[in-house]
C-alpha positions in Angstrom: 0.0 0.0 0.0 1.4 3.4 -1.0 1.6 6.2 1.4 -0.1 9.4 0.4 1.8 12.5 1.2 -0.1 15.7 1.7 1.4 19.1 1.1 0.3 21.9 3.3 -0.2 24.6 0.7 -0.1 27.4 3.2 3.4 26.3 4.5 4.6 25.7 0.9 3.5 29.2 -0.2 5.2 30.7 2.9 8.4 29.0 2.0 8.3 30.4 -1.5 8.2 33.9 0.0 10.8 33.3 2.8 13.5 31.6 0.8 14.0 34.4 -1.8 14.1 36.9 1.1 16.7 34.9 3.0 18.8 34.5 -0.2 18.6 38.2 -0.9 19.5 39.1 2.6 22.5 36.7 2.5 23.7 38.1 -0.8 23.5 41.7 0.5 25.3 40.7 3.7 28.1 38.9 1.8 28.6 41.9 -0.5 28.9 44.0 2.6 31.3 41.6 4.2 33.6 41.7 1.2 34.2 45.4 1.8 35.4 44.9 5.4 38.7 43.7 6.9 39.3 40.0 6.7 38.6 39.4 10.4 35.1 41.0 10.0 34.5 39.2 6.8 35.2 35.9 8.4 33.0 36.9 11.4 30.0 37.9 9.2 30.3 34.7 7.1 30.5 32.5 10.3 27.5 34.4 11.7 25.5 33.7 8.5 26.4 30.0 8.7 25.5 29.9 12.4 22.1 31.5 11.7 21.3 29.0 8.9 22.5 26.2 11.1 20.2 27.3 13.9 17.3 27.2 11.5 18.1 23.6 10.6 18.5 22.3 14.2 15.3 20.8 15.6 16.1 21.0 19.3 17.6 24.5 19.5 17.4 24.9 23.3 19.2 21.7 24.0 21.8 22.6 21.4 22.4 26.0 23.1 22.6 24.3 26.5 25.2 21.8 25.2 27.2 24.6 23.6 27.2 26.7 26.7 28.6 23.7 28.7 31.2 23.2 26.0 32.2 26.9 26.1 32.3 27.1 29.9 36.0 26.2 30.3 37.1 28.0 27.1 38.2 31.5 27.6 36.7 33.4 24.7 36.1 36.6 26.6 35.2 39.6 24.5 35.3 42.9 26.2 32.6 45.3 24.8 34.2 47.9 27.0 37.7 47.4 28.5 39.1 49.3 31.4 42.8 48.6 31.9 43.4 47.7 35.6 45.7 49.7 37.9 45.6 46.8 40.3 44.4 43.2 39.8 40.6 42.8 39.6 38.7 39.8 38.1 36.5 42.0 36.0 38.0 44.6 33.7 35.0 45.8 31.8 31.9 44.4 30.0 32.9 40.8 29.3 30.9 38.6 27.0 32.1 35.0 26.9 31.1 32.0 24.7 29.1 30.6 27.7 27.1 33.9 28.0 26.2 33.9 24.3 24.9 30.3 24.2 23.4 30.4 27.7 21.3 33.4 26.9 20.2 32.0 23.6 19.0 28.9 25.5 17.5 31.1 28.3 15.5 33.3 25.8 14.3 30.2 23.9 13.0 28.9 27.2 11.3 32.2 28.0 9.6 32.1 24.6 8.6 28.5 25.3 7.2 29.6 28.7 5.2 32.4 27.1 3.8 30.1 24.4 2.9 27.2 26.8 0.8 28.3 29.8 1.4 24.8 31.5 5.1 25.7 31.7 6.1 26.7 35.3 9.0 28.6 36.7 10.3 27.2 40.0 11.6 30.0 42.2 12.7 27.8 45.2 12.1 30.5 47.9 14.6 28.9 50.3 17.4 29.7 47.8 16.0 32.7 45.9 15.0 34.9 48.8 18.5 34.7 50.6 20.3 35.1 47.3 18.2 38.2 46.3 18.6 39.7 49.8 22.4 39.3 49.6 22.3 40.7 46.1 20.3 43.7 47.3 22.8 44.2 50.2 25.6 44.2 47.6 23.8 46.8 45.6 23.4 49.0 48.7 27.1 48.5 49.7 28.6 48.9 46.2 28.9 52.7 46.6 31.8 52.1 49.1 33.8 50.4 46.4 36.6 52.4 44.7 36.2 50.6 41.4 34.8 52.5 38.3 31.0 52.4 38.0 31.2 50.1 35.0 33.1 47.5 36.9 30.7 47.7 39.8 27.7 47.3 37.6 29.1 44.5 35.6 30.2 42.6 38.7 26.7 42.8 40.0 25.4 41.6 36.6 27.8 38.6 36.7 26.5 37.6 40.1 22.8 38.0 39.0 23.6 35.9 35.8 24.5 33.0 38.2 21.0 33.3 39.6 19.5 33.2 36.1 21.6 30.0 35.4 20.1 28.4 38.5 16.6 29.4 37.6 17.0 28.1 34.0 18.6 24.8 35.0 15.9 24.1 37.7 12.9 25.2 35.7 13.6 24.4 32.0 13.1 20.6 32.3 15.1 19.7 29.2 15.0 16.0 28.7 18.5 14.7 27.8 18.6 11.3 26.1 21.8 9.3 26.2 
């Protein structure tokens, strides 16, 4: 017995509109990349390939989580703003690492999944969240006494709060990992 395949005409028509737009956008971006320095040209080409790869991947959130774990020990820190230190300090500006990039892609895909599915729940764990947020609030109050530049103070607080977001995500996302 032969299987009958049905074609969703609405999706098929949508693809006929999106594919030429993506091709045009890619061509314009590549022409733009050719006018830049080689390092930026390579970055733009890799960004295009990454975006197309993300479109192809079915379980994006799990992929982003895996990549954030892979990039955790790799020091790919990129300073959006760098302040040279006069004395040693662990934070020297606005640092974006490979872990941050992939974690926040996973975090935002989880937030979108949470918004789309009303059955999805966020677990706040009050016995952990309340003391952490109280300590974070005390750090905000006491940061005025620190002699570091304001950017360093703000980014240090952000890094600590990011750890809380990692905790919330890992406890609430319920990503099923199959071995």
